[in-house]
N, C-alpha and C positions, 0 to 999 in steps of 0.2 A: 503406493504410500501416499496418504493425504498430504497436500502442500497448502500452506496458508501464506497469504501475502497481505501486506498493507501497501496500497497505492496512495501516494501523496502528490497532489497536483501543485503546480507552481503558485496557484492562488491560495494554497493552504488547506484546501479541502482534502479529506482522506477517507478511504473506504477499506474495509477488511474483506478479503476474498478467500475462499477455500475451495480447492478442487481435489478430486480423487487421484489425479496423476499429473506429472510434470508437463506432458505434451498438451493436455487440455488447458493447463494454466498458462503456458506460453501463448497459445492461440488466443485466449481470452484477454491476456494483457496487451497484446498487439492491437486489439480492437477496443480497448477501454476508452471511455470518454468521461470527462468530469461532468457531474450533474449540476454543478454551480456555474462554471464559466464556459463550459463547452470545449475546453482544450482536449485534444485527442492524441493517443499514441505515446510511446515510450519517451520521445524527446520532452514532452510536457509533464509526464508523470514519472516520479521516481518510485522504485520498487524496493521493498524490504522483504526478503524471504525469511519466513519464520518456520522453524523445523517442528516445534511443538504446536499443539492446538490451543495453548494458553494465550493469555494476553501478550501482545508484542510490546516490547519496550525499546522504542527507537531512540537514537541519540538525541533527537530534538525533544522527545518527551522527557528524557532524563534531565536535559538542560532546563526545560520549562518547570519541572518539578523542583529542581534545585534553586531556581531563581524566584519561584512562586508565581510565575506567569503562565498564562494559558493561551 
C-alpha cells in the first residue's frame, strides 16, 4: 500500500515523499537530510503520515491558513 509522508525540518523547510511500502519509507526517513540547512535524521525532522495520496493538511498549515500567514 502506498505511503505518503511530509517531512518538516526544524528550520521550516518541508518535503513530500511517497513510497510503495512502509519498510522502504522507514528506511528512507531515517536517512533523510534537509536540503536547506543540512539537518539529518528523525530528531531534526518531524514526520506526518498521510494515508491518502491527496494533499496533506498538517496542523501548522491549518493554523497558517486561519491566520493568513505563510
